[in-house]
C-alpha positions as a printed NumPy array, in Angstrom:
array([[ 66.699, 151.689, 138.13 ],
       [ 67.957, 148.437, 136.72 ],
       [ 70.698, 148.695, 133.819],
       [ 69.908, 146.877, 130.714],
       [ 70.562, 143.587, 129.601],
       [ 72.228, 142.256, 126.094],
       [ 72.984, 145.533, 124.429],
       [ 75.106, 145.694, 121.49 ],
       [ 76.795, 148.303, 119.45 ],
       [ 78.808, 150.269, 116.861],
       [ 79.738, 153.805, 115.502],
       [ 81.029, 155.98 , 112.454],
       [ 82.079, 158.595, 114.945],
       [ 83.619, 156.746, 117.803],
       [ 87.036, 158.387, 118.019],
       [ 85.816, 160.864, 120.521],
       [ 85.434, 157.643, 122.701],
       [ 89.202, 157.137, 122.906],
       [ 89.883, 160.985, 123.725],
       [ 90.99 , 161.593, 120.032],
       [ 89.777, 164.575, 118.364],
       [ 90.193, 164.841, 114.868],
       [ 90.344, 168.163, 113.24 ],
       [ 91.017, 169.382, 109.297],
       [ 94.653, 170.238, 110.353],
       [ 95.534, 166.988, 111.974],
       [ 97.489, 164.69 , 109.22 ],
       [ 95.715, 161.593, 108.813],
       [ 99.047, 159.625, 108.998],
       [ 99.603, 160.869, 112.415],
       [ 96.022, 160.264, 113.346],
       [ 96.476, 156.618, 112.179],
       [ 99.292, 155.938, 114.486],
       [ 97.298, 156.86 , 117.38 ],
       [ 95.017, 154.409, 116.408],
       [ 97.654, 151.871, 115.495],
       [ 99.131, 152.415, 119.017],
       [ 96.042, 151.295, 120.925],
       [ 95.909, 148.102, 119.063],
       [ 96.732, 145.033, 120.507],
       [ 98.835, 142.323, 119.043],
       [ 97.199, 139.034, 118.849],
       [ 97.264, 136.887, 121.759],
       [ 95.898, 133.321, 123.079],
       [ 92.236, 133.748, 123.541],
       [ 92.39 , 131.001, 126.365],
       [ 93.402, 133.663, 128.997],
       [ 92.809, 132.837, 132.472],
       [ 95.841, 132.111, 134.055],
       [ 97.517, 134.188, 131.39 ],
       [ 99.99 , 136.653, 132.944],
       [ 98.311, 139.754, 131.363],
       [ 94.944, 138.736, 132.664],
       [ 96.452, 137.661, 136.162],
       [ 97.849, 141.286, 136.017],
       [ 94.535, 142.62 , 135.143],
       [ 92.605, 140.316, 137.58 ],
       [ 94.771, 141.557, 140.474],
       [ 94.108, 145.234, 139.786],
       [ 90.763, 144.802, 139.91 ],
       [ 90.528, 142.851, 143.041],
       [ 92.188, 145.422, 144.719],
       [ 89.502, 147.744, 143.384],
       [ 86.937, 145.664, 145.445],
       [ 85.734, 143.103, 142.271],
       [ 85.434, 139.583, 143.304],
       [ 87.682, 136.992, 141.675],
       [ 84.862, 134.342, 141.233],
       [ 83.191, 137.174, 139.081],
       [ 86.278, 138.   , 136.998],
       [ 87.168, 134.044, 136.235],
       [ 83.371, 133.47 , 135.32 ],
       [ 83.945, 136.213, 132.615],
       [ 87.24 , 135.58 , 131.604],
       [ 86.726, 131.723, 131.455],
       [ 83.944, 132.073, 129.209],
       [ 85.633, 131.511, 126.039],
       [ 84.029, 134.648, 124.767],
       [ 86.916, 137.067, 126.259],
       [ 90.072, 137.584, 123.766],
       [ 92.124, 140.239, 122.67 ],
       [ 91.167, 141.992, 119.575],
       [ 94.293, 141.935, 117.1  ],
       [ 92.686, 143.977, 114.478],
       [ 90.693, 146.453, 116.846],
       [ 92.131, 149.495, 115.481],
       [ 93.765, 148.343, 112.499],
       [ 90.79 , 148.195, 110.431],
       [ 90.997, 152.16 , 110.865],
       [ 94.566, 152.92 , 110.149],
       [ 94.057, 154.007, 106.442],
       [ 90.688, 155.642, 107.068],
       [ 89.693, 159.007, 105.303],
       [ 89.345, 162.035, 107.511],
       [ 85.852, 162.011, 109.132],
       [ 85.808, 165.544, 108.069],
       [ 84.913, 163.95 , 104.686],
       [ 82.011, 161.876, 106.32 ],
       [ 80.621, 164.902, 108.331],
       [ 80.494, 167.063, 105.063],
       [ 78.268, 164.421, 103.515],
       [ 76.122, 164.166, 106.498],
       [ 73.381, 167.05 , 105.591],
       [ 72.961, 165.634, 102.012],
       [ 69.429, 165.261, 101.004],
       [ 69.339, 161.889, 100.837],
       [ 70.501, 161.513, 104.619],
       [ 68.103, 164.049, 105.654],
       [ 65.242, 162.032, 103.903],
       [ 66.108, 159.408, 106.057],
       [ 65.948, 161.388, 109.291],
       [ 62.214, 162.479, 107.95 ],
       [ 61.233, 158.948, 107.849],
       [ 62.655, 158.347, 111.41 ],
       [ 60.797, 161.666, 112.549],
       [ 57.573, 160.716, 110.909],
       [ 57.968, 156.99 , 112.576],
       [ 58.57 , 158.469, 115.85 ],
       [ 56.772, 161.538, 115.768],
       [ 54.838, 161.034, 119.29 ],
       [ 57.969, 159.837, 120.68 ],
       [ 60.109, 162.772, 119.734],
       [ 57.436, 165.463, 120.082],
       [ 56.84 , 164.202, 123.717],
       [ 60.749, 163.966, 124.619],
       [ 60.981, 167.77 , 123.324],
       [ 58.202, 169.077, 125.301],
       [ 59.688, 167.659, 128.695],
       [ 63.028, 168.249, 127.927],
       [ 63.358, 171.228, 125.719],
       [ 65.807, 169.413, 123.406],
       [ 65.016, 169.848, 119.871],
       [ 63.466, 166.485, 118.438],
       [ 65.587, 167.383, 114.942],
       [ 68.63 , 167.721, 117.322],
       [ 68.338, 164.504, 118.679],
       [ 67.332, 162.795, 115.113],
       [ 70.573, 164.237, 113.461],
       [ 72.608, 163.015, 116.51 ],
       [ 70.82 , 159.412, 115.865],
       [ 71.622, 159.681, 112.369],
       [ 75.261, 160.756, 112.242],
       [ 76.138, 158.507, 115.456],
       [ 74.385, 154.995, 113.839],
       [ 72.412, 155.994, 110.864],
       [ 69.128, 154.657, 112.93 ],
       [ 70.326, 151.066, 112.767],
       [ 72.303, 148.301, 114.663],
       [ 75.256, 147.384, 112.805],
       [ 79.006, 146.353, 112.989],
       [ 78.027, 144.497, 116.403],
       [ 81.246, 142.553, 116.246],
       [ 83.171, 143.559, 119.328],
       [ 82.373, 142.343, 122.553],
       [ 82.661, 145.505, 124.716],
       [ 84.509, 144.019, 127.592],
       [ 87.168, 142.732, 125.055],
       [ 87.787, 146.152, 123.931],
       [ 88.709, 147.718, 127.321],
       [ 90.003, 144.724, 128.596],
       [ 92.489, 144.989, 125.523],
       [ 93.269, 148.479, 125.609],
       [ 94.222, 148.376, 129.124],
       [ 97.611, 146.708, 127.988],
       [ 98.404, 149.467, 125.376],
       [101.194, 151.006, 127.698],
       [103.187, 147.36 , 127.801],
       [106.599, 147.884, 126.423],
       [106.565, 144.909, 124.012],
       [103.371, 146.515, 122.769],
       [104.673, 150.144, 122.35 ],
       [107.785, 148.862, 120.554],
       [105.886, 146.698, 117.861],
       [103.732, 149.888, 117.324],
       [106.989, 152.123, 117.247],
       [108.25 , 149.624, 114.807],
       [105.35 , 150.061, 112.675],
       [105.869, 153.73 , 112.785],
       [109.458, 153.742, 111.643],
       [108.472, 151.389, 108.587],
       [105.853, 153.958, 107.559],
       [105.773, 156.708, 105.124],
       [105.869, 159.504, 107.684],
       [108.676, 161.822, 107.361],
       [111.49 , 161.534, 109.895],
       [110.375, 164.826, 111.859],
       [106.795, 163.644, 111.887],
       [108.163, 159.785, 113.044],
       [110.367, 161.015, 115.741],
       [107.523, 163.561, 116.905],
       [104.905, 160.808, 117.596],
       [107.437, 158.135, 119.03 ],
       [108.402, 160.745, 121.365],
       [104.928, 160.713, 122.727],
       [104.118, 157.062, 122.407],
       [104.635, 156.218, 126.194],
       [102.558, 158.964, 127.229],
       [ 99.716, 158.246, 125.061],
       [ 99.677, 154.622, 125.727],
       [ 99.788, 155.129, 129.535],
       [ 96.726, 157.504, 129.299],
       [ 94.737, 155.082, 127.246],
       [ 95.603, 152.408, 129.454],
       [ 94.183, 154.244, 132.578],
       [ 91.455, 155.287, 130.605],
       [ 90.392, 151.454, 129.518],
       [ 90.85 , 150.323, 133.309],
       [ 88.313, 153.299, 134.206],
       [ 85.621, 152.069, 131.606],
       [ 85.997, 148.718, 132.406],
       [ 85.424, 149.085, 136.039],
       [ 82.368, 150.824, 135.174],
       [ 81.161, 147.961, 133.012],
       [ 81.776, 145.728, 135.969],
       [ 79.928, 147.984, 138.35 ],
       [ 76.652, 148.009, 136.146],
       [ 76.559, 144.695, 134.528],
       [ 76.397, 141.092, 135.615],
       [ 78.799, 138.527, 133.933],
       [ 76.065, 137.091, 131.745],
       [ 75.134, 140.829, 130.681],
       [ 78.881, 141.434, 129.895],
       [ 79.347, 138.36 , 127.615],
       [ 76.408, 139.572, 125.583],
       [ 77.191, 143.243, 125.509],
       [ 78.4  , 143.802, 122.046],
       [ 79.554, 147.256, 120.415],
       [ 81.626, 149.453, 118.566],
       [ 85.407, 149.012, 117.894],
       [ 85.969, 151.809, 120.476],
       [ 83.428, 150.203, 123.205],
       [ 80.402, 152.49 , 122.33 ],
       [ 76.99 , 151.273, 123.336],
       [ 73.464, 151.883, 121.836],
       [ 72.272, 154.039, 119.413],
       [ 73.619, 157.368, 121.232],
       [ 76.913, 155.617, 121.093],
       [ 77.744, 155.904, 124.96 ],
       [ 80.997, 154.506, 126.575],
       [ 80.408, 153.093, 129.763],
       [ 81.018, 156.038, 132.006],
       [ 78.4  , 157.86 , 129.837],
       [ 75.88 , 155.235, 129.912],
       [ 76.508, 155.21 , 133.716],
       [ 75.591, 158.887, 134.344],
       [ 73.391, 159.993, 131.317],
       [ 71.514, 156.646, 130.251],
       [ 67.943, 157.003, 131.452],
       [ 65.037, 154.685, 131.289],
       [ 62.813, 156.672, 128.591],
       [ 59.739, 154.483, 128.52 ],
       [ 59.611, 153.402, 132.182],
       [ 59.671, 149.541, 131.825],
       [ 62.384, 149.383, 134.525],
       [ 65.741, 148.92 , 132.375],
       [ 67.662, 151.205, 130.422],
       [ 68.278, 149.419, 126.902],
       [ 70.41 , 152.041, 124.655],
       [ 68.76 , 149.795, 121.593],
       [ 65.267, 150.974, 122.449],
       [ 64.491, 154.131, 120.67 ],
       [ 62.949, 155.395, 123.626],
       [ 65.54 , 154.892, 126.206],
       [ 68.174, 156.423, 123.363],
       [ 66.15 , 159.425, 122.684],
       [ 65.384, 160.184, 126.559],
       [ 69.224, 159.123, 127.241],
       [ 70.366, 161.745, 124.279],
       [ 67.993, 164.383, 125.527],
       [ 69.172, 164.096, 128.947],
       [ 73.006, 164.39 , 128.047],
       [ 72.2  , 167.393, 126.193],
       [ 70.312, 169.142, 129.198],
       [ 73.181, 167.979, 131.667],
       [ 75.71 , 169.5  , 129.593],
       [ 73.856, 172.621, 129.216],
       [ 71.328, 172.584, 126.474],
       [ 68.128, 174.835, 127.306],
       [ 65.643, 177.038, 125.424],
       [ 66.822, 180.429, 123.813],
       [ 70.358, 179.118, 123.508],
       [ 72.659, 181.571, 121.397],
       [ 74.148, 180.047, 118.147],
       [ 77.5  , 179.828, 120.273],
       [ 76.111, 178.311, 123.156],
       [ 74.512, 175.57 , 120.911],
       [ 77.649, 174.356, 119.202],
       [ 79.283, 174.404, 122.568],
       [ 76.679, 171.99 , 123.791],
       [ 76.987, 169.746, 121.074],
       [ 80.82 , 169.981, 121.156],
       [ 80.875, 168.012, 124.48 ],
       [ 78.834, 165.254, 122.968],
       [ 82.132, 165.014, 120.173],
       [ 85.102, 167.423, 120.297],
       [ 85.272, 168.097, 116.702],
       [ 83.666, 171.124, 114.895],
       [ 82.959, 169.544, 111.621],
       [ 80.919, 167.218, 113.772],
       [ 79.183, 170.016, 115.571],
       [ 78.469, 171.811, 111.948],
       [ 77.105, 168.34 , 110.349],
       [ 74.87 , 168.154, 113.604],
       [ 73.366, 171.411, 113.464],
       [ 73.025, 171.732, 109.579],
       [ 71.388, 168.424, 109.31 ],
       [ 68.883, 169.219, 111.982],
       [ 68.198, 172.627, 109.88 ],
       [ 67.646, 170.774, 106.898],
       [ 65.887, 168.153, 108.234],
       [ 63.14 , 171.122, 109.714],
       [ 62.76 , 172.452, 106.28 ],
       [ 62.235, 169.409, 104.565],
       [ 59.475, 168.479, 107.376],
       [ 58.047, 171.797, 106.693],
       [ 57.679, 171.5  , 103.028],
       [ 56.081, 168.074, 103.427],
       [ 53.43 , 169.296, 105.395],
       [ 54.582, 167.509, 108.508],
       [ 53.925, 168.778, 112.07 ],
       [ 57.337, 169.743, 112.401],
       [ 59.534, 171.231, 115.4  ],
       [ 61.869, 173.859, 116.21 ],
       [ 65.552, 172.704, 115.525],
       [ 67.086, 175.436, 117.374],
       [ 69.823, 175.498, 114.655],
       [ 69.224, 178.457, 112.77 ],
       [ 72.035, 180.841, 111.361],
       [ 74.641, 177.862, 111.29 ],
       [ 78.041, 179.835, 111.174],
       [ 81.551, 178.082, 111.557],
       [ 82.801, 178.181, 114.96 ]])
């Protein structure tokens, strides 16, 4: 099965993709530090022959990738470091605020319109996979609002940039930002003590994702593969490793395009099935499955509540609705 060409993407909920779970108890400024820590300082975009590129190229060659492939990608003029990749999120409000708004009537109304437009596809997918159409719709809303937007980041650039997160010079500059921040001294020292460990983990993660990209896409495809600031792909917001494992060809056209709702819907269902979704789950089990998609309990509650409200709206509108599997939602 061929992997898709010309993918692009975005995400309101992509913190999970960097392995950062944001709960109500986490200080917003502390969360901001981890985002800043991953930001890469502005560098020359003409990178072939640049020491950092050569370091990464050698690491990839040792993993079996062809030098010619790497040079063709990085000499294109499109590859560069993203100086503001994460800086735009530094003073962002907690995602808990966003999740609380997700099940609001005006947002659920969008889900009703989406369901009505893609009713046959959603019902067919539900019948085949047993994943409720309203759950899939809720996930598509919370991830991308059923739209393509914020397609500013070449996905390969995201992971290329994050690979260098553990460089001493970059860590030092980010630590300097923390020392100049409004955090308490105790908070600063606590965060700084973890900085190198966190940066090393992110660098390894980025290298793994970059290898997945190079395995699944041609150079031409990668140079047209745009996504979120966190490197997420398509309506379902899959990172490359998730794409490789769970993305499927929903319409049997021989390719996987997560910007095609057929493929996006079936890929979400495949993900949920693979992570434990089946008929007659308990409330606790449903939450556990959704939690694998995003490790934030506010997110889980938002998805299930949105699905429940959507089902009620469809029923009241006289639509041929489906069972959400989201009844009796309680806090975890």
